[in-house]
C-alpha positions in Angstrom: 5.3 -25.0 57.4 7.4 -23.0 59.9 10.0 -21.5 57.5 11.7 -19.6 60.4 12.5 -22.9 62.2 13.4 -24.6 58.9 16.0 -22.0 57.9 17.4 -21.8 61.4 17.9 -25.6 61.3 19.6 -25.5 57.9 21.9 -22.7 59.1 22.7 -24.7 62.2 23.4 -27.9 60.2 25.6 -26.0 57.7 27.7 -24.2 60.3 28.1 -27.5 62.3 29.1 -29.5 59.2 31.7 -26.9 58.1 33.2 -26.7 61.6 33.3 -30.5 61.9 35.4 -30.7 58.8 37.9 -28.3 60.4 37.8 -30.1 63.8 37.3 -33.6 62.6 40.2 -33.8 60.0 43.1 -33.6 62.5 41.3 -35.9 65.0 40.6 -38.5 62.2 44.2 -38.2 60.9 45.5 -38.9 64.4 43.2 -41.9 64.9 44.1 -43.3 61.5 47.9 -43.1 61.8 48.6 -43.0 65.6 50.3 -46.1 67.1 49.6 -45.1 70.7 48.5 -48.3 72.5 45.6 -46.5 74.3 44.2 -44.9 71.1 41.0 -46.9 71.6 40.1 -44.7 74.5 40.1 -41.7 72.3 38.1 -43.5 69.7 35.6 -44.5 72.4 35.2 -40.9 73.6 34.7 -39.7 70.0 32.0 -42.4 69.4 30.3 -41.9 72.7 27.5 -39.6 71.4 26.3 -42.5 69.2 25.3 -44.6 72.1 24.7 -41.9 74.8 21.1 -40.9 75.3 20.6 -37.4 73.8 19.1 -36.1 77.0 22.1 -37.2 79.0 24.5 -35.6 76.6 22.4 -32.5 76.5 22.3 -32.3 80.3 26.0 -32.4 80.6 26.5 -29.9 77.8 24.0 -27.6 79.5 26.0 -27.8 82.7 29.2 -27.1 80.8 27.6 -24.0 79.2 25.8 -22.7 82.2 26.7 -19.6 84.2 28.4 -21.7 86.9 30.9 -23.3 84.6 34.3 -21.6 83.6 33.3 -21.5 79.9 29.9 -20.1 80.8 31.3 -17.4 83.1 33.9 -16.5 80.5 31.3 -16.2 77.7 29.1 -14.1 80.0 31.9 -11.7 80.8 32.4 -11.1 77.0 28.8 -11.0 75.8 26.6 -10.3 78.9 24.7 -13.6 78.6 25.4 -17.3 79.0 25.8 -19.8 76.2 22.8 -21.9 77.4 19.6 -21.3 75.4 21.4 -19.4 72.6 22.1 -20.3 69.0 25.8 -20.4 69.8 25.1 -23.0 72.5 23.2 -25.1 70.0 26.2 -25.0 67.7 28.5 -26.3 70.5 26.0 -29.0 71.5 25.5 -30.1 67.9 29.3 -30.2 67.3 29.7 -32.7 70.2 26.5 -34.7 69.2 27.5 -35.0 65.5 31.3 -35.4 66.0 31.5 -39.2 65.4 29.4 -38.9 62.2 32.2 -36.8 60.7 35.3 -38.3 62.3 34.6 -42.0 61.7 34.2 -41.6 57.9 37.2 -39.4 57.8 39.4 -41.8 59.7 38.1 -44.8 57.6 39.0 -43.0 54.4 42.5 -42.0 55.7 43.2 -45.5 56.8 42.3 -46.9 53.4 45.0 -45.0 51.7 47.8 -47.3 50.4 50.8 -47.1 52.8 53.1 -47.5 49.9 52.0 -44.1 48.6 52.8 -42.5 51.9 56.2 -44.2 51.8 56.8 -43.0 48.3 55.9 -39.4 49.2 58.2 -39.5 52.2 61.1 -40.9 50.0 60.6 -37.9 47.7 61.2 -35.5 50.6 57.6 -34.4 51.2 56.8 -33.4 54.8 53.9 -35.2 56.6 51.8 -32.0 56.1 52.4 -31.9 52.4 51.8 -35.6 52.1 48.5 -35.1 53.8 47.4 -32.3 51.4 48.8 -33.8 48.2 48.3 -37.5 48.7 46.0 -38.4 51.6 43.3 -35.8 51.2 42.7 -36.2 47.4 42.4 -39.9 47.9 39.9 -39.5 50.7 37.3 -37.3 48.9 34.6 -39.9 49.3 35.0 -40.2 53.0 35.1 -36.4 53.4 31.8 -36.1 51.5 30.3 -38.9 53.5 31.3 -37.3 56.8 30.0 -33.9 55.8 26.7 -35.2 54.5 26.1 -37.5 57.5 26.9 -34.7 60.0 24.6 -32.3 58.1 21.7 -34.8 58.0 22.3 -35.8 61.7 22.2 -32.2 62.8 19.0 -31.6 60.8 17.1 -34.2 62.9 18.4 -33.4 66.4 15.8 -33.2 69.1 17.0 -34.2 72.6 20.3 -32.3 72.7 18.9 -29.1 71.1 15.9 -29.1 73.4 18.1 -29.5 76.5 20.7 -27.0 75.5 18.6 -24.4 73.6 15.1 -24.9 74.8 12.3 -23.8 72.5 12.8 -20.1 71.7 11.2 -19.0 68.4 13.7 -17.6 66.0 16.6 -18.4 68.3 16.7 -22.1 69.2 13.4 -23.6 67.9 14.6 -26.1 65.2 12.5 -28.0 62.8 12.4 -31.2 64.9 11.1 -29.2 67.9 8.6 -27.5 65.7 7.2 -30.9 64.6 6.9 -31.9 68.2 5.0 -28.7 69.0 2.6 -29.2 66.2 1.9 -32.8 67.3 1.3 -31.6 70.8 -1.2 -29.0 69.4 -2.9 -31.7 67.3 -1.9 -29.9 64.1 -1.1 -33.1 62.3 -1.4 -31.7 58.8 1.3 -29.1 59.5 3.5 -31.7 61.3 3.1 -34.1 58.4 4.3 -31.4 55.9 7.3 -30.4 58.0 8.2 -34.1 58.6 8.0 -34.8 54.9 10.4 -32.0 54.1 12.8 -33.3 56.7 12.4 -36.8 55.3 13.2 -35.7 51.8 16.3 -33.7 52.9 17.6 -36.7 54.9 17.0 -39.0 51.9 18.8 -36.7 49.6 21.8 -36.6 51.9 22.0 -40.4 52.2 21.5 -40.8 48.5 24.5 -38.6 47.9 26.6 -40.7 50.3 25.6 -44.0 48.8 25.9 -42.7 45.3 29.5 -41.6 45.9 30.5 -44.7 47.7 28.6 -47.2 45.6 30.3 -50.5 44.7 29.3 -53.0 42.1 27.5 -56.0 43.7 28.5 -58.4 40.9 32.0 -59.7 40.4 33.5 -58.3 37.3 34.0 -54.9 35.6 31.3 -52.3 36.3 29.3 -50.9 33.4 
C-alpha cells in the first residue's frame, strides 16, 4: 500500500470538495432560481464533465495551465514554474472535473424548497441573502452533504484528468488511482488489489452516507 499516494489523494479530494462548496453554492443558487431563458446553456456547461472523456477534458485543462496560456504565464511569473504537473494544477483540473457532482445536488435541493417559505421570508423584510442563509440553506442540508460526498468520492477515483494534468510524479501528483495502474503494469497484483480494496471501501462509505441521509420509505404509510 502506497500511503504517500493515498494521503495525497485524500488531501486532494478534501481540498477540492471544500472549494466546490464555496464555488458551487452560488452557481447552484443561480441555476435553481434564475428565470433567464438561456439558462440551459449554463447547465449544459456545468454538466459537460459528466459526458466528456476525461482525456479530452484533461488535454484542454493542460493547455489552459501551460506556459503558453495567460493563466500559465501569470502563475509562472509569481512562482517560477507553471501550473501543469503540479499539485495546484491537479486541484484546478479536479475542480472542473467534479463540478457537476457538487452543483447538481445543490441546485436540486435549492429548487425543492417550498416557494411559499421564500415569499413569507420576503414579506417579513428579509433580504435575499438573509433568506438564503436562514431559510434555503438549512432546508437544503441533505443536498449539501450529497454534493460534498459525491465530489469527494469522485475526486478519489480520478485517473484520466489527473494523469493528463499532473503526470505521475511521486509525492506531488501520483494519486492512488495512478498508483493502482502502475502496480498492475508491474504485475504487482496483490498490492494493486489491496489499494483498490481501500478505494472501494472509501467510495462505498461515501455513497452509504449519501443514501442514508436521503433515504425514503419504499412503502406507503408512516415510516418506522
